[in-house]
C-alpha positions in Angstrom: 0.0 0.0 0.0 1.3 3.5 -0.8 1.9 6.1 1.7 -1.2 8.1 0.7 -3.4 5.1 1.7 -1.6 4.8 5.0 -2.4 8.4 5.7 -6.1 7.9 5.0 -6.2 10.1 1.9 -9.1 9.7 -0.5 -8.8 6.8 -2.9 -8.5 9.1 -5.8 -5.4 10.5 -4.3 -3.8 7.2 -3.6 -2.7 6.8 -7.2 -0.2 9.4 -8.8 -2.1 11.3 -11.5 1.0 11.3 -13.8 4.7 12.0 -14.0 6.1 15.3 -12.5 7.5 18.0 -14.6 11.2 18.2 -15.2 11.7 20.7 -12.5 10.3 18.3 -9.9 11.9 15.0 -11.1 13.8 14.7 -7.9 10.4 14.4 -6.1 9.1 11.6 -8.3 7.9 8.4 -6.5 5.4 7.5 -3.8 7.9 8.2 -1.1 8.1 11.9 -1.9 4.4 12.6 -2.0 4.4 14.2 1.4 7.2 16.5 0.3 4.6 18.6 -1.5 1.2 17.2 -0.4 0.4 18.0 3.2 -2.6 16.8 5.2 -5.9 18.1 4.1 -6.0 20.7 7.0 -2.5 22.0 6.1 -2.9 22.4 2.3 0.0 22.3 -0.1 1.0 26.0 -0.5 3.2 26.1 2.6 5.1 23.1 1.3 5.7 25.0 -2.0 7.0 28.1 -0.1 9.2 25.9 2.1 10.9 24.8 -1.1 10.7 28.0 -3.1 12.1 30.3 -0.5 12.7 33.1 -2.9 8.9 33.3 -3.5 8.3 33.2 0.2 10.7 36.1 0.7 9.1 38.2 -2.0 5.6 37.5 -0.7 6.8 38.3 2.8 8.2 41.6 1.5 5.1 42.4 -0.5 7.0 42.4 -3.8 6.6 40.7 -7.1 3.8 38.9 -8.8 3.2 36.3 -6.1 2.7 39.0 -3.5 0.1 40.7 -5.7 -2.1 37.7 -6.5 -3.8 37.6 -3.1 -4.8 34.2 -1.5 -4.7 32.2 -4.8 -3.1 28.7 -4.4 0.2 27.8 -6.1 -1.3 24.8 -8.0 -3.9 27.1 -9.7 -1.1 28.5 -11.9 1.5 25.8 -11.5 -0.3 22.4 -11.9 2.0 19.3 -12.1 1.9 15.6 -12.8 1.3 16.4 -16.5 4.5 14.8 -17.8 8.2 15.6 -17.8 7.8 18.2 -20.6 5.0 20.0 -19.0 5.7 23.7 -18.5 4.9 24.7 -14.9 4.4 28.3 -16.0 1.6 29.0 -18.4 2.5 32.2 -20.3 -0.3 34.2 -22.1 -0.2 33.2 -25.7 2.4 30.6 -24.9 5.4 33.0 -24.6 6.9 35.1 -21.8 7.0 38.3 -23.8 3.2 38.4 -23.7 3.2 38.5 -19.9 1.9 41.8 -18.4 5.0 42.9 -16.5 2.9 45.4 -14.6 1.5 42.5 -12.6 4.9 42.0 -11.2 4.9 45.6 -9.8 7.3 47.0 -12.4 5.7 48.0 -15.7 8.0 47.9 -18.7 8.2 51.3 -20.4 10.4 53.0 -22.9 13.4 51.0 -24.0 12.6 48.3 -21.5 9.4 47.5 -23.3 11.2 46.5 -26.5 13.7 44.1 -24.7 13.4 40.4 -24.8 12.8 38.8 -21.4 16.1 36.9 -21.6 18.0 40.1 -22.0 17.2 41.1 -18.4 16.3 37.8 -16.7 19.8 36.5 -16.5 21.8 35.0 -13.7 24.2 37.9 -13.7 21.5 40.4 -12.9 20.0 38.5 -10.0 20.8 40.5 -7.0 17.8 39.8 -4.7 16.6 36.4 -3.2 17.0 33.9 -6.1 17.8 30.3 -6.8 19.9 28.8 -9.5 16.8 27.3 -11.0 14.9 30.4 -11.8 15.7 33.5 -13.9 12.3 35.0 -13.4 13.0 36.2 -9.8 15.9 37.9 -8.1 16.0 41.1 -10.3 16.0 44.4 -8.4 14.0 47.5 -9.8 17.0 49.8 -9.1 18.8 50.9 -12.3 22.1 50.1 -10.8 21.2 46.4 -10.5 21.5 46.0 -14.2 23.3 49.2 -15.5 26.7 50.5 -14.7 26.5 53.9 -13.0 28.5 56.3 -15.3 28.5 58.9 -12.5 30.2 56.5 -10.1 27.7 57.2 -7.3 28.4 60.9 -7.4 24.7 61.7 -8.1 23.1 59.1 -6.0 21.4 55.8 -6.8 18.0 57.1 -8.0 18.7 57.4 -11.8 15.0 58.1 -12.4 15.4 61.5 -10.8 16.9 62.7 -14.0 16.6 59.9 -16.6 13.6 58.1 -18.1 13.5 54.6 -19.7 12.7 56.2 -23.1 16.2 57.7 -23.7 19.1 57.5 -21.4 20.8 60.5 -22.9 17.8 62.7 -22.2 17.1 63.8 -18.7 13.6 65.1 -18.5 13.5 64.8 -14.8 16.6 66.8 -14.2 16.2 70.5 -13.1 19.5 72.4 -13.0 17.8 75.0 -10.8 17.8 72.5 -7.9 21.6 72.3 -8.0 24.2 74.7 -6.5 24.5 76.3 -10.0 21.2 77.3 -11.5 21.5 78.0 -15.2 20.8 81.5 -16.3 21.5 83.7 -19.3 23.8 82.2 -21.8 24.3 79.1 -19.7 20.8 78.0 -20.4 21.5 77.3 -24.1 24.7 75.3 -23.7 24.9 71.6 -24.3 25.6 69.7 -21.2 28.8 68.4 -22.7 30.2 71.9 -23.0 30.6 72.0 -19.3 30.6 68.4 -18.2 33.1 66.9 -20.7 36.4 66.8 -19.0 39.6 66.6 -21.1 41.2 63.2 -20.6 38.1 61.6 -19.0 36.0 59.1 -20.9 32.6 59.9 -19.4 31.2 63.3 -18.5 31.7 64.6 -15.0 28.7 66.0 -13.3 29.7 66.1 -9.7 31.9 67.3 -8.2 32.4 70.0 -10.9 34.1 73.3 -9.8 31.8 76.2 -10.3 32.4 78.7 -7.5 34.1 81.2 -9.8 33.7 81.8 -13.5 37.4 81.2 -14.0 36.8 77.5 -13.2 35.5 77.2 -16.8 36.4 80.5 -18.5 39.7 82.0 -19.2 40.3 85.3 -17.3 40.3 88.0 -20.0 41.9 90.4 -17.5 44.8 88.1 -16.6 44.0 88.4 -12.9 44.2 92.2 -12.7 40.6 92.5 -11.5 40.5 89.5 -9.2 38.8 86.2 -9.6 35.1 87.2 -9.0 33.9 87.8 -12.6 30.3 88.1 -11.4 31.2 91.3 -9.6 31.2 93.0 -13.0 29.6 90.6 -15.6 26.2 89.0 -15.8 25.3 85.6 -17.3 23.0 87.2 -19.9 26.0 88.4 -21.9 29.7 88.6 -21.3 29.7 92.1 -22.9 27.0 93.3 -20.6 28.4 94.8 -17.4 26.0 95.6 -14.5 26.8 99.2 -13.4 25.4 98.5 -10.0 27.7 95.6 -9.3 30.8 96.7 -11.3 33.5 98.3 -9.1 35.6 100.5 -11.3 37.8 101.2 -8.3 39.4 97.8 -8.8 40.8 98.9 -12.2 43.8 101.0 -12.7 41.5 104.0 -13.1 39.0 104.3 -10.2 36.0 106.5 -11.1 35.6 109.4 -8.7 33.7 112.6 -8.6 32.0 113.5 -11.9 33.6 110.5 -13.7 31.3 108.2 -11.7 28.3 109.6 -13.5 29.7 109.1 -17.0 28.1 106.4 -19.1 30.4 103.4 -19.9 30.0 103.9 -23.6 31.4 107.4 -23.4 34.8 105.9 -22.8 34.4 102.2 -23.9 33.3 100.9 -27.3 30.6 98.3 -26.6 30.5 97.0 -30.2 33.9 95.4 -29.8 33.5 94.0 -26.3 34.6 97.4 -25.1 37.6 97.4 -27.4 41.1 98.4 -26.4 41.3 100.0 -23.0 41.2 103.8 -23.4 44.2 105.9 -22.4 43.8 107.6 -19.1 47.3 108.7 -17.9 46.6 112.4 -18.6 43.3 114.4 -18.7 44.2 115.4 -22.2 43.8 111.8 -23.3 40.0 112.4 -23.1 39.5 116.2 -22.6 40.4 119.1 -24.9 42.7 121.7 -23.4 40.4 124.7 -22.7 43.4 127.0 -22.0 45.1 126.8 -25.4 48.3 125.5 -23.9 48.7 128.5 -21.5 48.4 126.4 -18.3 51.9 126.4 -16.8 53.5 126.2 -13.4 57.0 127.5 -12.9 57.2 127.8 -16.6 56.4 124.2 -17.3 53.2 123.1 -19.0 50.9 121.1 -16.6 47.9 118.8 -17.0 44.4 119.7 -15.9 44.9 117.8 -12.6 47.2 120.5 -11.4 44.3 122.9 -10.9 41.1 120.9 -11.3 39.8 117.8 -9.5 37.4 115.1 -10.6 34.5 116.5 -8.5 33.8 119.2 -11.0 35.8 121.1 -13.6 34.8 124.5 -12.3 36.0 126.3 -10.4 39.6 125.3 -10.7 41.5 125.1 -7.4 45.3 125.2 -7.2 46.5 124.6 -3.7 48.8 127.3 -2.4 51.6 124.7 -2.1 51.3 124.0 -5.8 51.4 127.7 -6.6 54.6 128.2 -4.6 57.1 127.2 -7.4 55.4 129.8 -9.7 56.6 133.4 -10.0 53.9 134.4 -7.5 53.7 132.1 -4.5 50.4 132.2 -2.6 51.3 133.2 0.9 49.2 134.6 3.8 45.9 136.1 2.7 46.6 135.4 -0.9 46.2 131.7 -0.1 42.5 132.3 0.8 41.6 134.5 -2.2 39.3 132.9 -4.8 41.1 132.1 -8.0 38.6 134.0 -10.1 39.4 137.2 -8.2 42.9 137.3 -9.8 42.4 135.1 -12.8 39.7 137.0 -14.6 37.7 135.8 -17.6 37.4 137.5 -20.9 34.7 135.9 -23.0 34.9 138.4 -25.9 35.9 136.8 -29.2 39.4 138.2 -28.9 39.7 137.0 -25.3 38.6 133.4 -26.3 41.1 133.5 -29.1 43.9 134.6 -26.8 43.1 132.6 -23.7 41.4 129.5 -25.0 37.8 128.2 -24.7 37.8 128.7 -20.9 38.6 132.4 -21.4 40.5 132.5 -18.1 43.7 134.7 -17.8 46.1 132.3 -16.2 49.0 134.8 -16.2 47.7 138.1 -14.9 50.2 140.9 -14.1 51.4 140.8 -10.5 54.7 142.7 -10.4 53.5 145.3 -7.8 50.8 145.3 -5.2 49.2 148.3 -7.0 48.6 146.1 -10.0 45.7 144.5 -8.1 45.2 146.8 -5.1 44.2 150.5 -5.1 46.2 152.9 -3.0 44.4 152.9 0.4 46.3 156.0 1.5 45.2 158.4 -1.2 48.6 159.0 -2.7 50.2 160.3 0.5 53.3 158.1 0.0 53.6 158.6 -3.8 56.8 160.8 -3.3 58.7 157.9 -1.6 61.4 156.3 -3.7 59.3 153.1 -3.9 56.3 155.1 -4.9 54.4 154.1 -1.8 54.6 150.3 -2.5 52.4 148.4 0.0 55.0 145.8 0.9 57.2 148.5 2.5 54.7 148.6 5.5 52.3 145.7 5.0 52.7 141.9 4.6 50.6 139.2 2.9 49.6 137.8 6.3 47.2 140.6 6.7 46.7 144.3 5.9 46.5 145.0 9.6 48.5 145.6 11.6 51.2 147.4 9.6 54.7 146.0 9.6 56.2 149.5 9.9 58.5 149.2 12.9 59.7 151.6 15.6 63.2 151.3 14.1 61.8 152.5 10.7 60.0 155.3 12.4 63.3 156.5 13.9 64.3 157.4 10.4 61.5 159.9 10.2 61.2 163.3 11.8 59.8 161.9 15.1 61.7 158.9 16.5 59.4 156.8 18.7 60.8 156.5 22.2 59.5 155.6 25.6 55.7 155.6 25.8 55.5 156.7 22.2 57.0 153.4 21.1 54.1 151.5 22.6 51.3 153.8 21.6 48.9 152.6 19.0 49.5 154.0 15.5 45.9 155.1 15.3 46.4 157.3 18.4 48.3 159.8 16.2 47.5 158.7 12.6 44.0 157.4 12.9 40.8 159.3 12.2 39.6 159.4 15.9 42.9 160.5 17.6 41.5 160.6 21.2 42.5 163.8 22.9 44.1 165.3 19.8 42.8 167.8 17.3 40.8 166.2 14.4 42.6 165.7 11.1 42.1 168.5 8.6 39.1 167.9 6.4 41.1 168.7 3.3 43.7 166.0 4.0 43.3 163.1 1.5 43.7 160.0 3.7 42.3 157.4 1.2 40.0 154.6 2.2 42.3 153.6 5.0 41.6 157.0 6.7 45.1 157.2 8.1 47.0 160.4 8.1 50.7 159.8 7.1 51.6 163.5 6.5 51.3 166.6 8.6 51.4 164.9 12.0 52.4 167.0 15.0 56.0 166.6 16.2 56.4 168.9 19.3 54.8 168.0 22.7 52.5 171.0 22.8 51.1 169.9 19.4 49.6 166.8 21.0 49.6 167.4 24.8 47.9 170.2 26.7 50.2 172.3 29.0 49.0 171.8 32.6 51.5 174.3 34.1 50.7 177.6 32.3 54.1 179.0 33.0 54.4 182.7 32.3 57.0 181.9 29.7 56.6 178.6 27.9 59.2 176.0 28.7 60.1 172.9 26.7 58.4 169.9 28.3 61.6 167.9 27.9 63.2 170.1 30.6 61.1 168.2 33.2 59.6 165.2 31.5 60.8 162.5 29.1 59.0 160.2 26.7 58.7 157.3 29.1 55.9 158.8 31.2 54.5 162.2 32.0 54.2 161.2 35.7 56.5 161.2 37.6 58.4 164.0 36.1 62.1 163.6 35.3 62.7 166.8 37.3 65.1 166.1 40.1 67.4 168.1 42.5 69.9 168.8 39.7 67.1 170.5 37.7 65.7 172.2 40.8 69.1 173.9 41.3 68.2 176.1 38.4 65.1 177.3 40.2 64.9 180.0 43.0 65.1 177.4 45.7 67.9 174.8 45.1 67.2 171.4 46.8 70.0 170.6 49.2 70.5 168.1 52.1 67.3 166.6 53.4 65.3 168.7 50.9 66.5 166.3 48.2 64.4 163.5 49.7 61.3 165.5 50.2 58.3 164.5 48.0 57.4 167.2 45.6 53.8 167.3 46.8 54.8 168.4 50.3 55.9 171.8 48.9 53.8 172.0 45.7 50.2 171.7 47.0 48.9 171.6 43.4 50.1 168.1 43.1 47.8 167.0 46.0 44.7 168.1 44.1 42.9 165.0 42.9 42.4 164.7 39.1 38.9 164.8 37.8 38.0 162.4 34.9 37.7 164.4 31.7 39.4 167.5 33.0 43.0 168.6 33.2 44.5 169.6 36.6 46.2 173.0 36.7 49.7 172.6 38.0 51.4 176.0 38.0 54.0 174.7 40.5 54.6 178.2 41.9 55.8 178.6 45.5 57.3 181.8 46.9 58.4 180.4 50.2 62.1 180.6 50.9 62.7 180.9 54.7 62.6 177.8 57.0 59.8 179.3 59.1 57.6 179.5 56.1 57.5 175.7 55.9 58.6 174.4 59.3 57.1 175.2 62.7 59.4 176.7 65.4 60.2 173.8 67.8 61.6 176.3 70.3 58.3 178.2 70.6 60.0 181.6 70.2 62.8 181.2 72.7 65.5 181.9 70.2 63.6 184.5 68.0 65.9 187.3 66.9 65.1 190.8 66.3 64.8 190.2 62.6 63.0 186.9 63.0 64.1 183.3 63.6 67.2 182.3 61.7 67.3 178.5 61.8 70.3 178.3 59.7 72.4 180.0 62.5 72.3 176.6 64.3 71.0 174.0 61.9 72.0 172.8 58.4 69.8 171.3 55.6 71.4 167.9 55.9 69.6 167.2 59.2 67.8 169.3 61.9 69.6 167.4 64.7 72.2 167.8 65.9 72.5 171.6 65.6 76.0 171.4 64.1 76.3 175.1 63.6 75.6 176.2 67.2 78.6 177.4 69.2 77.8 177.8 73.0 80.7 180.2 73.6 79.8 182.3 70.5 76.1 182.2 70.5 75.1 182.3 74.2 75.9 184.4 77.3 77.3 181.5 79.1 80.7 180.4 78.0 81.5 176.7 78.5 84.7 175.9 80.1 86.5 172.7 79.8 84.5 171.0 82.5 81.1 172.3 81.3 81.8 171.2 77.8 81.7 167.6 79.0 78.3 168.0 80.6 75.2 166.8 78.6 73.0 169.5 77.3 70.0 168.0 79.0 71.7 168.5 82.4 71.3 172.2 82.1 68.4 172.5 79.6 65.4 170.5 80.8 62.3 169.8 78.7 58.8 171.0 79.5 55.4 170.5 77.8 54.9 172.8 74.9 51.8 174.5 73.7 50.9 171.5 71.6 51.9 169.0 74.3 55.1 168.4 72.4 58.1 168.5 74.7 60.1 171.7 74.3 63.7 172.1 75.4 64.2 175.1 77.7 67.0 177.4 76.5 66.0 180.7 78.1 65.9 181.3 81.9 68.2 178.4 82.9 70.7 179.1 85.9 73.8 181.0 84.9 75.6 181.5 88.3 77.8 178.8 89.9 75.9 178.8 93.1 72.7 178.1 91.1 74.1 174.7 90.3 77.0 174.1 92.8 77.3 174.5 96.6 75.0 174.1 99.6 72.2 176.0 98.1 72.3 173.7 95.0 69.2 171.7 94.3 71.1 169.2 92.2 71.1 165.6 93.3 74.2 164.0 94.4 76.1 162.4 91.5 75.0 164.8 88.8 77.7 166.5 86.8 78.8 169.8 88.2 
């Protein structure tokens, strides 16, 4: 009995229905029935999957035809026991090419649709779960499983992102805008091979392809002079087109500054020849016509426009004083601040333009003398001078005021400046106001400066009022000098010429003690009268009598009989033997004056020495009746 009978299978199943197909020949015979046929409860599909593990793997992964047919049993499509030559796979129309490949989950399209099955279903392409017995499974849907990646993995494994199955060389799915280098301008019309074909390399290089700078692909037409960033000047629309907003002319050998920055490119560059040869720019005359007809010179040498003009604007021309210095007329002092047009006048008459050029500016005005440009501010007062009253004799270019005329130069005139005169302001004598002096004559032509340089007073009385009113005028210099009016330079030596010579202690006496006029306070705006007259001559007319009349003579006190002018004390001229009634002997001559001449209070409570009524007899001072105390000189 066969194994099927032993297992209790139906009788119809106990006899083999026929030989197995060639693929299952190893399972032929009753002993192998259970290799495929399970019990009725188990079914046969699991036994098929146990043997065909590649199908089990695909179904488990949800891939391929067998995962898409649902719960259909294996024997429905692959019946067996129909003979050795029986084909286990029934192809539509009897050939594999008629199979609907979409049922396998991968529709054939484009070039794939025209291929024969055997061209793809080969052992060498089987990369997935497969067995040696089947070429129909084991293929992967990724392009790289069948095709060699010409990009060597540089662009990833998803070929379909760019390519389609219709034509490998066309890339309908590729968008260059999604890359690091979106195509714009002239780049959009280029064939891919123009950029991606690398010399010496068999296949195009798409990544990595240097593209950070234009010089990665294009030859630098500027040979590195303008740097490597071409995009800072050029745009992709056209190499000849330069974006003014991005182009930095400062990077060239001729930076655009001032008015040049507003000039259109085409004014200097020829666009029709890719801007052509670079224009000359070393000198302004390379582009601009000389408006001065060749008359622009400095220190005798012809100069370019840049010597006087700048790029901010052509007018007005400005020549720095330092540049003017080498010329025949250096700009110094105030001349350095004068507008050019004040000296360089324009003459736009036809003859002026013909002589001076289109600018009509006189670049070489006469300048030999100050009077060439400046009018005589002094009204011709100095015209008789050897220099004709040239301004530079008294004034400098640093400023018209103050004058440079010095005290030393004034000494060469009729009135040397000495003392206080040397520090007085010029206007005090020469100016129109002249405080305290007589006004200038109305007929005097002083010019616009209003300064009198002729007819100025020279003697003291011409400028200063006489405060003394002496009966006979005396020269001021007899008592005063130019240093200061007060104090006077009148001293004892000069006083000796007066009626009362100053001798002895009188030399040290302040003038105001005798001349009361000097003690009168001055009133602002008025002049003190100082006649300085004093008729006193005798001592008593100035000095009070300290003896309160004790020594008055018949003709009045005569101080000089006892005293000298050097000092009141001691009375060096007094002689006791000659001038008194009591002759001093040898012994009395040694006695102090105060021993015989006591003091008493005077009329003003000032002590007064008693000279009259003192004892004259011996007994008045010596002897029993003497009132002198013991020990006093006798």
